[in-house]
N, C-alpha and C positions, 0 to 999 in steps of 0.2 A: 482553526486548528493550530496548535502550538507545534512548531517544527524545530527539532534539535538536529544539527548537522555537525558531524565530527569526521576527522580524517586520521587514518593510521598510515604513517610513513608517507604523508601527503599533506601539502598545504592547501587549504580550501581557498581558492581564489574567488573573487567577487562574481566572475562569470559562472563558475560551478555553483555557487550559492544561488544565484538568480535562476540558473537552469533547473536546479532541483525544486525550488519554490514554484516555478512556473509549471513544472510537470505535476507536482502534487496538487495543484489547483484542479486538475482534471479529476483526481480522486475525490476531492471535496465536492465537485459538481455532481458526482454520482451518488455520494453518500455524505450527508452533512452532519451525521452523528459521530464522526471521528473526532476524538478529543485531542490526541497528540500523536506525533510521529517522531521516531528517532531513526535517523539515516546515518549510516557509517560508510564512508568511502575509503578504500584501502588499495595499496599497490604492493604486489609481491612479484619481483622480477618483471616479467612482461604481462602479468595478469592484473587487470584492473577489476576490482570487485566492489559492488554496491549492495548493501544490505539495508533493509528497512523493517522496523517494527511499528505497526500502527495500532493504537489502542482505540477500539470502538466499544460501544455499549455491549457488555456481556462477552467480549472476545478480544483476543490479541491476534493480529494478522502479521505473519512474518514471511518475507520473501528475500531472495538474494539472486544476484546475477553476476556473471563474470564475462569479460570480453577483453580484446586487445586495446580497445579504446574506451575511455571513461564515459564519454557521452553515450556510446552504444550500450554500455552496461547499465547506465541510468535509464535509458529508454526501455531496455528489456525488463528491468526491475519494475518500472511503473506499469508496464503491460501486465506483469504477473500480479502485482498488487491490485490493479484495476479489476482483473478477473476474479480475484478472491473477494474483493469488496462487493462486486455484483452478486456473487454466489451467496455471500453472507446476507445481503439485502433481500434476496429472494427467499431465504429461509425465514426471515422475519415477517414477510408479508403473508397474510392469510389467503390461501388459495381456494379455500372452501367458504365462499361467501353466502351460500344458501343456508336454509335452516338445517341445523344439525339434528339428526334423528337418533334416538336412543336405540341401542342394538337389541334391547329386550322387548321393545314395543313393536306391534305390527300394524 
């Protein structure tokens, strides 16, 4: 997965860069069809905000989280993205594996 990381009113340190990449590996573990991710980290006064848009086959998944600590905001963001990825993956799997019957036949 290609990861783009940018910061608004914030310099992206190597520690933040490594932290985001390590957390996004968890998303890749659950769903390997994600093609790219764009993560924006921003600071406004005392609010640290993390946003992510992940492109998967047939859909774009967006989530954001705010906290007083950037690492906590990233953790909350990854939890939200992970839940959405699992939900998207469940929609793709066929839950009716048996024979499909035609509604007009008896």
